[in-house]
C-alpha positions as CSV (number, residue, x, y, z in Angstrom):
1,M,-13.4,-6.8,17.0
2,A,-9.6,-7.9,17.1
3,T,-6.5,-5.8,17.6
4,L,-3.8,-5.8,14.7
5,T,-0.5,-5.7,15.9
6,V,2.3,-4.3,13.6
7,T,5.8,-5.0,14.6
8,L,8.7,-3.6,12.1
9,T,12.4,-4.3,12.9
10,E,15.5,-3.0,10.8
11,S,18.6,-5.0,11.5
12,L,21.7,-3.2,10.1
13,A,25.1,-3.7,12.0
14,L,27.7,-1.0,10.4
15,G,31.5,-1.0,10.4
16,D,33.0,-3.5,12.2
17,G,29.6,-5.7,12.5
18,S,29.5,-5.2,16.3
19,T,27.5,-1.4,16.0
20,D,23.7,-2.4,15.4
21,R,21.9,0.3,14.1
22,G,18.3,-1.5,13.3
23,T,15.2,-0.3,15.2
24,T,12.3,-2.3,16.1
25,N,8.6,-0.5,16.0
26,I,5.0,-1.8,17.5
27,Q,1.9,-0.4,16.1
28,T,-1.3,-1.6,17.3
29,I,-4.6,-1.0,15.7
30,T,-7.7,-1.6,17.6
31,S,-11.7,-2.8,16.6
32,I,-10.3,-4.8,13.3
33,D,-13.7,-6.5,12.0
34,E,-12.3,-7.5,8.6
35,V,-8.9,-8.8,7.1
36,A,-8.0,-9.8,3.4
37,H,-5.0,-11.0,2.4
38,R,-4.2,-12.1,-1.2
39,I,-1.3,-13.6,-3.3
40,M,-2.3,-12.7,-6.9
41,D,-0.4,-12.4,-10.4
42,V,0.0,-8.9,-12.3
43,T,1.3,-9.0,-15.5
44,A,2.8,-5.9,-17.4
45,S,-0.4,-4.2,-18.0
46,Y,-1.9,-2.4,-14.8
47,V,-4.8,-4.7,-13.3
48,D,-6.7,-3.7,-10.5
49,I,-5.7,-5.1,-7.1
50,I,-7.9,-3.1,-4.5
51,K,-10.8,-1.1,-4.7
52,V,-12.4,1.4,-2.5
53,G,-16.3,2.7,-2.3
54,S,-19.3,4.1,-0.6
55,V,-19.9,0.3,0.0
56,A,-17.9,-2.7,0.8
57,S,-18.6,-5.7,-1.6
58,A,-17.0,-8.3,-3.5
59,G,-13.1,-7.1,-4.3
60,T,-14.0,-3.2,-2.8
61,F,-13.2,-2.1,0.6
62,K,-15.3,0.7,2.2
63,T,-14.2,4.4,2.3
64,G,-12.9,4.9,5.4
65,G,-12.4,1.4,6.9
66,I,-8.7,0.7,5.9
67,K,-6.8,0.8,8.7
68,Y,-3.5,-0.8,8.0
69,L,-2.5,-1.7,4.2
70,R,0.6,-3.6,3.0
71,I,1.5,-4.7,-0.5
72,T,4.4,-6.4,-1.2
73,N,6.4,-7.5,-4.6
74,L,7.2,-11.2,-4.2
75,D,9.3,-11.0,-7.0
76,D,13.6,-11.2,-6.5
77,T,14.3,-9.6,-9.5
78,V,11.5,-7.6,-11.4
79,T,9.7,-4.1,-10.2
80,I,6.2,-3.5,-9.6
81,T,4.7,-0.6,-10.2
82,L,1.5,0.7,-8.1
83,R,-0.9,3.3,-9.4
84,M,-3.3,5.0,-6.8
85,Q,-6.2,6.9,-8.3
86,N,-9.0,8.5,-7.1
87,A,-11.5,10.9,-9.1
88,D,-9.0,13.9,-10.2
89,S,-5.2,12.0,-9.8
90,E,-3.5,9.5,-9.3
91,Y,0.1,9.1,-7.9
92,F,3.0,6.2,-8.7
93,V,5.4,4.4,-6.5
94,T,7.7,1.6,-7.8
95,L,8.2,-1.7,-5.3
96,E,11.8,-2.8,-5.8
97,P,12.3,-6.9,-5.9
98,E,10.8,-8.1,-2.5
99,D,9.9,-4.5,-1.3
100,H,6.5,-3.4,0.5
101,F,4.4,-0.5,0.1
102,I,2.5,0.3,3.7
103,L,-0.4,2.5,4.3
104,G,-2.5,3.5,7.4
105,N,-5.9,4.9,5.7
106,D,-7.2,5.3,2.1
107,N,-6.4,8.8,1.6
108,M,-4.4,10.8,-1.1
109,D,-3.5,13.3,-3.3
110,A,-1.1,14.1,-6.1
111,H,0.4,17.3,-7.2
112,E,2.5,18.3,-10.6
113,T,3.7,21.3,-12.4
114,G,1.6,22.7,-14.8
115,A,-1.9,20.8,-13.1
116,T,-1.5,22.4,-10.1
117,A,1.3,24.4,-8.6
118,L,3.8,22.6,-6.4
119,G,3.7,23.8,-2.8
120,T,0.0,23.6,-2.9
121,A,-1.9,22.9,0.5
122,E,-2.6,19.3,0.5
123,S,-6.5,18.4,-0.2
124,L,-6.9,14.6,0.8
125,A,-9.2,12.7,-1.2
126,D,-10.0,9.2,-1.0
127,I,-8.2,6.4,-2.9
128,D,-10.9,5.1,-5.4
129,V,-8.9,2.2,-6.8
130,I,-5.3,0.7,-6.4
131,S,-3.9,-0.9,-9.7
132,A,-0.6,-2.6,-10.2
133,K,1.3,-3.8,-12.6
134,S,5.1,-5.8,-13.6
135,S,8.6,-4.2,-15.3
136,S,8.7,-7.7,-17.1
137,G,6.3,-10.6,-17.7
138,T,3.6,-12.0,-15.3
139,K,4.7,-11.7,-11.4
140,Q,3.4,-12.2,-7.9
141,I,2.3,-9.4,-5.4
142,E,0.7,-9.9,-1.9
143,Y,-1.7,-7.8,-0.2
144,F,-3.0,-7.4,3.4
145,I,-5.8,-5.1,4.6
146,A,-7.0,-4.5,8.0
147,S,-10.0,-3.0,8.4
148,V,-13.5,-1.6,10.5
149,V,-17.1,-1.5,9.3
150,A,-16.9,2.1,9.0
């Protein structure tokens, strides 16, 4: 088993350029058994990029096993839309050019007026699939997933 160290650093100088407002945060995640890293093309139609299920298999990660997940838009001009789905809900996130999406698990919930009243307590459930599409043409994303054998 391995330990994953994630270091996030923001660097920003405001005003006269001498006032540093950046930060660095370090997270360690222990007991990592598996890692998946992939750079792949996505088109203007949704393509499944990550699946989560009861059994780990080719392209599928075991429910509860994901401890760190990062998806990065590698394009410098086009946005990527991510769609997280489970059995009865979905939500969407837009990744601006060169933007990142990070999760520390595989749980989600989504509410909208009309289906479930806003303000309703969350009911987290496992993500079943994450899909992606580009706003124009075929573009590349990168994902990195660290997981445990749950």
